[in-house]
C-alpha positions as a Markdown table, in Angstrom:
| # | Residue | x | y | z |
|---|---|---|---|---|
| 1 | Met | 174.9 | 104.3 | 109.2 |
| 2 | Asp | 178.8 | 104.7 | 109.9 |
| 3 | Ile | 178.9 | 103.5 | 113.9 |
| 4 | Ile | 177.3 | 102.8 | 117.4 |
| 5 | Leu | 177.5 | 104.7 | 119.9 |
| 6 | Cys | 176.5 | 102.8 | 123.2 |
| 7 | Gly | 175.4 | 105.2 | 125.6 |
| 8 | Thr | 175.5 | 104.8 | 129.2 |
| 9 | Lys | 171.8 | 102.5 | 129.5 |
| 10 | Ser | 172.9 | 99.9 | 126.6 |
| 11 | Asp | 175.2 | 97.3 | 128.1 |
| 12 | Trp | 172.8 | 94.4 | 127.9 |
| 13 | Phe | 172.1 | 94.9 | 124.0 |
| 14 | Cys | 174.6 | 97.1 | 122.4 |
| 15 | Asp | 177.3 | 94.0 | 121.5 |
| 16 | Asn | 174.6 | 92.3 | 120.0 |
| 17 | Leu | 173.3 | 95.1 | 118.3 |
| 18 | Ser | 176.9 | 95.6 | 116.8 |
| 19 | Lys | 177.0 | 92.2 | 115.7 |
| 20 | Ser | 173.3 | 91.6 | 114.1 |
| 21 | Leu | 174.1 | 95.0 | 111.7 |
| 22 | Asn | 178.0 | 94.4 | 111.4 |
| 23 | Ile | 178.5 | 98.0 | 112.6 |
| 24 | Lys | 181.6 | 99.0 | 114.8 |
| 25 | Ser | 180.5 | 100.4 | 118.2 |
| 26 | Leu | 182.4 | 102.7 | 120.7 |
| 27 | Lys | 181.0 | 103.3 | 124.3 |
| 28 | Val | 180.5 | 106.6 | 125.9 |
| 29 | Phe | 182.3 | 107.3 | 129.0 |
| 30 | His | 180.4 | 108.2 | 132.2 |
| 31 | Lys | 181.0 | 109.0 | 135.6 |
| 32 | Val | 179.4 | 110.8 | 138.5 |
| 33 | Phe | 180.9 | 113.7 | 140.6 |
| 34 | Pro | 181.1 | 113.3 | 144.2 |
| 35 | Asp | 178.0 | 116.1 | 144.4 |
| 36 | Gly | 176.1 | 114.1 | 142.2 |
| 37 | Glu | 176.8 | 115.8 | 138.6 |
| 38 | Thr | 177.0 | 113.7 | 135.9 |
| 39 | Tyr | 180.1 | 113.6 | 133.4 |
| 40 | Ile | 179.8 | 112.4 | 129.7 |
| 41 | Arg | 182.6 | 112.0 | 127.2 |
| 42 | Val | 181.5 | 110.8 | 123.7 |
| 43 | Pro | 184.8 | 109.4 | 121.7 |
| 44 | Glu | 186.2 | 111.8 | 119.2 |
| 45 | Glu | 186.1 | 108.7 | 116.5 |
| 46 | Val | 182.3 | 109.3 | 115.6 |
| 47 | Ser | 183.0 | 113.1 | 114.4 |
| 48 | Gly | 181.4 | 113.5 | 111.5 |
| 49 | Lys | 179.7 | 110.1 | 110.8 |
| 50 | Lys | 176.2 | 108.9 | 110.6 |
| 51 | Val | 175.6 | 107.6 | 114.1 |
| 52 | Ile | 173.1 | 105.2 | 115.8 |
| 53 | Leu | 173.0 | 106.0 | 119.2 |
| 54 | Ala | 171.7 | 103.4 | 121.4 |
| 55 | His | 170.1 | 104.4 | 124.9 |
| 56 | Ser | 167.5 | 103.1 | 127.0 |
| 57 | Leu | 165.4 | 105.3 | 129.2 |
| 58 | Ser | 165.6 | 102.5 | 132.2 |
| 59 | Pro | 165.2 | 103.4 | 135.9 |
| 60 | Pro | 166.0 | 106.0 | 137.5 |
| 61 | Gln | 164.5 | 107.7 | 134.3 |
| 62 | Asn | 165.2 | 111.2 | 135.1 |
| 63 | Asp | 168.8 | 110.2 | 135.3 |
| 64 | Ser | 169.1 | 108.4 | 131.8 |
| 65 | Ile | 167.5 | 111.2 | 130.5 |
| 66 | Trp | 169.7 | 113.9 | 131.4 |
| 67 | Glu | 172.6 | 111.5 | 130.2 |
| 68 | Leu | 171.3 | 111.3 | 127.0 |
| 69 | Ile | 170.7 | 114.6 | 126.6 |
| 70 | Leu | 174.3 | 115.3 | 127.4 |
| 71 | Ile | 175.3 | 112.7 | 125.0 |
| 72 | Leu | 173.5 | 114.5 | 122.3 |
| 73 | Glu | 174.9 | 118.1 | 123.2 |
| 74 | Ala | 178.7 | 116.2 | 123.0 |
| 75 | Leu | 177.4 | 114.8 | 119.4 |
| 76 | Arg | 176.3 | 118.4 | 118.3 |
| 77 | Glu | 179.6 | 119.7 | 119.4 |
| 78 | Leu | 181.6 | 116.7 | 117.2 |
| 79 | Asp | 179.5 | 118.3 | 114.1 |
| 80 | Ile | 177.7 | 114.6 | 113.5 |
| 81 | Lys | 176.2 | 114.0 | 110.2 |
| 82 | Glu | 173.2 | 112.1 | 111.5 |
| 83 | Ile | 172.1 | 111.0 | 114.9 |
| 84 | Asn | 169.8 | 108.1 | 115.0 |
| 85 | Gly | 168.8 | 107.0 | 118.5 |
| 86 | Tyr | 167.7 | 103.4 | 119.4 |
| 87 | Ile | 165.6 | 103.9 | 122.6 |
| 88 | Pro | 164.2 | 100.4 | 123.3 |
| 89 | Tyr | 162.1 | 101.9 | 126.3 |
| 90 | Val | 160.8 | 105.4 | 126.2 |
| 91 | Ala | 160.0 | 106.7 | 129.8 |
| 92 | Tyr | 157.1 | 108.8 | 131.0 |
| 93 | Ser | 155.4 | 107.3 | 127.7 |
| 94 | Arg | 152.2 | 106.4 | 130.1 |
| 95 | Gln | 151.6 | 110.2 | 130.9 |
| 96 | Asp | 150.6 | 110.7 | 127.4 |
| 97 | Lys | 147.5 | 113.0 | 128.1 |
| 98 | Ile | 146.0 | 115.2 | 130.5 |
| 99 | Phe | 144.1 | 113.1 | 133.3 |
| 100 | Leu | 143.7 | 115.7 | 135.8 |
| 101 | Asn | 144.1 | 119.6 | 135.1 |
| 102 | Gly | 147.3 | 121.2 | 135.8 |
| 103 | Glu | 149.2 | 118.1 | 134.7 |
| 104 | Pro | 151.9 | 118.1 | 131.8 |
| 105 | Ile | 152.0 | 115.6 | 128.9 |
| 106 | Ser | 155.4 | 114.5 | 130.0 |
| 107 | Ile | 156.0 | 112.2 | 126.9 |
| 108 | Lys | 155.2 | 115.3 | 124.6 |
| 109 | Ala | 158.2 | 117.3 | 126.4 |
| 110 | Leu | 160.5 | 114.4 | 126.4 |
| 111 | Leu | 159.9 | 113.9 | 122.4 |
| 112 | Gln | 160.3 | 117.4 | 121.6 |
| 113 | Ile | 163.5 | 117.7 | 123.8 |
| 114 | Leu | 165.1 | 115.0 | 121.8 |
| 115 | Ser | 164.0 | 116.6 | 118.6 |
| 116 | Gln | 165.3 | 119.9 | 119.6 |
| 117 | Met | 168.7 | 118.3 | 120.6 |
| 118 | Gly | 169.3 | 116.9 | 117.0 |
| 119 | Met | 168.1 | 113.6 | 116.8 |
| 120 | Ser | 166.7 | 112.9 | 113.5 |
| 121 | Ser | 165.1 | 109.7 | 113.8 |
| 122 | Ile | 164.2 | 107.4 | 116.5 |
| 123 | Tyr | 163.7 | 103.9 | 117.1 |
| 124 | Thr | 161.7 | 102.0 | 119.9 |
| 125 | Ile | 160.1 | 98.9 | 120.7 |
| 126 | Asp | 156.5 | 99.1 | 121.6 |
| 127 | Ile | 156.1 | 102.5 | 122.7 |
| 128 | His | 152.7 | 102.8 | 124.9 |
| 129 | Lys | 151.0 | 104.9 | 122.6 |
| 130 | Pro | 152.3 | 105.1 | 119.0 |
| 131 | Asn | 150.5 | 107.9 | 118.3 |
| 132 | Thr | 152.6 | 110.2 | 121.0 |
| 133 | Leu | 155.4 | 110.0 | 118.7 |
| 134 | Ser | 153.9 | 112.7 | 116.3 |
| 135 | Tyr | 155.4 | 115.0 | 119.0 |
| 136 | Phe | 159.0 | 113.9 | 117.8 |
| 137 | Asn | 159.9 | 116.0 | 114.9 |
| 138 | Gly | 161.6 | 113.4 | 112.8 |
| 139 | Thr | 161.3 | 110.0 | 111.5 |
| 140 | Ser | 160.2 | 107.7 | 113.9 |
| 141 | Tyr | 159.8 | 103.6 | 114.1 |
| 142 | Asn | 157.8 | 101.7 | 116.9 |
| 143 | Ile | 158.6 | 97.9 | 116.5 |
| 144 | Ile | 156.2 | 95.9 | 118.3 |
| 145 | Pro | 157.9 | 92.3 | 118.5 |
| 146 | Phe | 155.1 | 89.9 | 118.3 |
| 147 | Lys | 157.5 | 87.1 | 116.2 |
| 148 | Ser | 160.1 | 87.1 | 119.2 |
| 149 | Met | 157.4 | 87.1 | 121.8 |
| 150 | Ala | 155.5 | 84.3 | 119.7 |
| 151 | Asn | 158.4 | 82.4 | 119.2 |
| 152 | Met | 159.3 | 82.1 | 122.7 |
| 153 | Ile | 155.8 | 81.4 | 124.1 |
| 154 | Arg | 155.6 | 78.6 | 121.5 |
| 155 | Asn | 158.4 | 77.2 | 123.4 |
| 156 | Met | 157.0 | 77.2 | 126.9 |
| 157 | Ala | 153.2 | 77.1 | 126.6 |
| 158 | Lys | 150.8 | 74.8 | 125.1 |
| 159 | His | 147.5 | 75.4 | 123.9 |
| 160 | Pro | 147.4 | 79.1 | 124.6 |
| 161 | Phe | 144.9 | 81.8 | 125.2 |
| 162 | Val | 145.9 | 85.1 | 125.2 |
| 163 | Ile | 144.1 | 87.8 | 127.2 |
| 164 | Ser | 145.2 | 91.5 | 127.4 |
| 165 | Pro | 144.7 | 93.9 | 130.4 |
| 166 | Asp | 141.9 | 96.1 | 128.8 |
| 167 | Ile | 140.2 | 96.8 | 125.5 |
| 168 | Gly | 142.7 | 99.4 | 124.6 |
| 169 | Ala | 145.3 | 96.6 | 124.6 |
| 170 | Leu | 142.9 | 94.3 | 122.5 |
| 171 | Glu | 144.6 | 94.9 | 119.2 |
| 172 | Arg | 148.1 | 93.5 | 120.9 |
| 173 | Ala | 146.1 | 90.4 | 122.0 |
| 174 | Arg | 144.6 | 89.9 | 118.6 |
| 175 | Arg | 148.0 | 90.3 | 116.9 |
| 176 | Leu | 149.9 | 87.8 | 119.3 |
| 177 | Ala | 147.0 | 85.3 | 119.1 |
| 178 | Asn | 147.4 | 85.5 | 115.2 |
| 179 | Glu | 151.1 | 84.8 | 115.6 |
| 180 | Leu | 150.4 | 81.8 | 117.3 |
| 181 | Ser | 147.2 | 80.5 | 115.4 |
| 182 | Thr | 144.7 | 80.8 | 118.8 |
| 183 | Asp | 142.1 | 82.7 | 120.4 |
| 184 | Phe | 142.2 | 85.8 | 122.7 |
| 185 | Asp | 140.3 | 88.3 | 124.7 |
| 186 | Tyr | 140.5 | 91.1 | 127.2 |
| 187 | Met | 139.8 | 91.9 | 130.8 |
| 188 | Glu | 137.4 | 94.8 | 132.2 |
| 189 | Lys | 139.8 | 96.7 | 134.1 |
| 190 | Lys | 138.5 | 100.2 | 135.8 |
| 191 | Arg | 141.0 | 102.6 | 137.6 |
| 192 | Asp | 140.6 | 105.0 | 140.3 |
| 193 | Val | 142.5 | 108.4 | 139.0 |
| 194 | Tyr | 142.9 | 109.7 | 142.5 |
| 195 | Thr | 143.4 | 106.4 | 144.7 |
| 196 | Gly | 145.0 | 104.2 | 141.8 |
| 197 | Lys | 142.6 | 101.1 | 142.6 |
| 198 | Ile | 141.8 | 99.0 | 140.0 |
| 199 | Glu | 139.0 | 96.7 | 139.6 |
| 200 | Ile | 139.2 | 93.3 | 137.4 |
| 201 | Ser | 136.2 | 91.4 | 135.7 |
| 202 | Phe | 136.6 | 88.9 | 132.9 |
| 203 | His | 133.8 | 88.0 | 130.1 |
| 204 | Glu | 132.3 | 84.5 | 129.9 |
| 205 | Val | 135.6 | 82.5 | 128.6 |
| 206 | Asn | 136.5 | 79.0 | 128.8 |
| 207 | Leu | 140.0 | 78.6 | 130.2 |
| 208 | Lys | 140.0 | 75.2 | 131.6 |
| 209 | Asp | 143.3 | 73.4 | 131.0 |
| 210 | Arg | 144.4 | 76.3 | 129.1 |
| 211 | Asp | 147.9 | 78.0 | 129.3 |
| 212 | Val | 146.9 | 81.8 | 129.2 |
| 213 | Val | 149.1 | 84.6 | 128.5 |
| 214 | Ile | 148.4 | 88.0 | 129.8 |
| 215 | Val | 150.0 | 90.5 | 127.1 |
| 216 | Asp | 150.7 | 94.2 | 127.4 |
| 217 | Asp | 153.7 | 96.9 | 126.9 |
| 218 | Ile | 154.6 | 97.4 | 130.3 |
| 219 | Ile | 154.5 | 95.7 | 133.5 |
| 220 | Ser | 155.7 | 97.9 | 136.4 |
| 221 | Thr | 154.1 | 97.1 | 140.1 |
| 222 | Gly | 152.7 | 93.8 | 138.9 |
| 223 | Gly | 149.3 | 94.4 | 141.3 |
| 224 | Thr | 146.9 | 94.2 | 138.5 |
| 225 | Val | 148.3 | 91.3 | 136.9 |
| 226 | Ala | 148.9 | 89.3 | 140.0 |
| 227 | Glu | 145.3 | 89.8 | 140.6 |
| 228 | Ala | 144.1 | 88.7 | 137.2 |
| 229 | Ala | 146.4 | 85.5 | 137.4 |
| 230 | Lys | 144.6 | 84.6 | 140.7 |
| 231 | Lys | 141.2 | 85.1 | 138.8 |
| 232 | Ile | 142.4 | 83.4 | 135.9 |
| 233 | Tyr | 143.4 | 80.3 | 137.8 |
| 234 | Ser | 140.0 | 80.2 | 139.2 |
| 235 | Leu | 138.7 | 80.1 | 135.8 |
| 236 | Gly | 140.5 | 76.7 | 135.3 |
| 237 | Ala | 143.7 | 77.6 | 133.6 |
| 238 | Lys | 146.6 | 75.3 | 133.7 |
| 239 | Lys | 149.3 | 78.2 | 133.7 |
| 240 | Val | 149.6 | 81.6 | 133.4 |
| 241 | Phe | 152.3 | 83.6 | 131.6 |
| 242 | Val | 153.0 | 87.3 | 131.5 |
| 243 | Ala | 154.8 | 88.6 | 128.1 |
| 244 | Val | 155.6 | 92.3 | 127.7 |
| 245 | Ser | 158.0 | 94.1 | 125.9 |
| 246 | His | 159.4 | 96.3 | 129.1 |
| 247 | Ala | 159.7 | 94.7 | 132.4 |
| 248 | Leu | 160.1 | 97.4 | 134.4 |
| 249 | Leu | 159.0 | 95.1 | 137.8 |
| 250 | Ala | 159.5 | 98.1 | 140.5 |
| 251 | Gly | 159.7 | 97.4 | 144.1 |
| 252 | Asp | 158.4 | 93.9 | 145.0 |
| 253 | Ala | 156.6 | 93.3 | 141.9 |
| 254 | Ile | 158.5 | 90.0 | 141.4 |
| 255 | Asn | 157.5 | 88.5 | 144.7 |
| 256 | Lys | 153.5 | 89.6 | 143.7 |
| 257 | Leu | 153.5 | 87.5 | 140.4 |
| 258 | Lys | 155.4 | 84.9 | 142.1 |
| 259 | Glu | 152.5 | 84.5 | 145.0 |
| 260 | Ala | 150.1 | 84.8 | 142.5 |
| 261 | Asn | 151.5 | 81.3 | 141.0 |
| 262 | Val | 152.5 | 83.2 | 137.8 |
| 263 | Tyr | 154.4 | 80.8 | 135.8 |
| 264 | Ser | 156.7 | 82.8 | 133.9 |
| 265 | Val | 157.3 | 86.3 | 133.0 |
| 266 | Leu | 158.8 | 86.8 | 129.3 |
| 267 | Ser | 159.8 | 90.2 | 128.4 |
| 268 | Ala | 162.0 | 91.9 | 125.5 |
| 269 | Asn | 165.5 | 92.7 | 126.5 |
| 270 | Thr | 164.7 | 96.8 | 126.4 |
| 271 | Leu | 165.7 | 97.3 | 130.2 |
| 272 | Pro | 168.2 | 95.9 | 132.5 |
| 273 | Pro | 168.0 | 92.2 | 133.2 |
| 274 | Lys | 166.2 | 91.1 | 136.4 |
| 275 | Ser | 166.1 | 87.8 | 138.0 |
| 276 | Gly | 162.7 | 85.9 | 137.6 |
| 277 | Val | 162.3 | 87.2 | 134.2 |
| 278 | Ile | 163.1 | 85.3 | 131.0 |
| 279 | Tyr | 164.1 | 87.6 | 127.7 |
| 280 | Tyr | 163.6 | 87.3 | 124.4 |
| 281 | Asp | 165.8 | 89.3 | 122.0 |
| 282 | Val | 164.4 | 92.1 | 120.1 |
| 283 | Ile | 168.0 | 93.2 | 118.2 |
| 284 | Pro | 166.9 | 90.7 | 115.0 |
| 285 | Glu | 163.8 | 92.6 | 114.4 |
| 286 | Leu | 165.3 | 96.1 | 115.0 |
| 287 | Ala | 168.2 | 94.9 | 112.9 |
| 288 | Glu | 166.1 | 93.8 | 109.9 |
| 289 | Ile | 164.3 | 97.5 | 109.8 |
| 290 | Leu | 167.4 | 99.3 | 110.4 |
| 291 | Lys | 169.0 | 97.3 | 107.6 |
| 292 | Gln | 166.1 | 98.2 | 105.0 |
């Protein structure tokens, strides 16, 4: 790689990425016209080079996606040798199948667009369903930051017990538990596809005096985790932590978690920093793969 191009959604991690890889970084110029249209300008210095384009698809997601598309178009006009995308948070990844007739597979559309716009490889952090990267017509790398996550948990939790929010995330809980040399389980979760209402139940687990870590890829509204935390405390847990890769925390999510006495929310630095969240850095794990 010759240069890092810092997209409009990379301020909180791009300098660290540049230092970790010892590669020069440049920033995309960005502004919004009075009528709401977006203007992008890429430094001409990237012309003819192999580029790492760093840009997260953070909220408002549609704006982030459109800005990424404009950056890719500008790079194509500059005759870039190779465009390698570091997209730590990939929006629309949860719409990975047709749940109700008439719906799109949103992640399929997004990844196909990125391929068509000239991105040759994509590096991301813990995409919701890794198999959806098959929609990308290039090389893809899905980095699940268990090492960084576990290092932070070790410094904060005593005698932890790891729980995933459903059976689909059980492998995630198992891998984190292995890093922590502890035990794990999962909750039973049922969601009504029409109303979105969720019912939660637990197996017979002994959580008395344990620090419990609820692990998932994304936390958005926080409603499910808040309800789970209340039930976990009722089973005798000492503290409840939430450990995720992406802390969206939409609306009043952080208040819901505080009201449920969640001790700490731990997240990778894939989205803009929010108050009430403790962040761990995934750049070292990314840099290790990029160097290889």
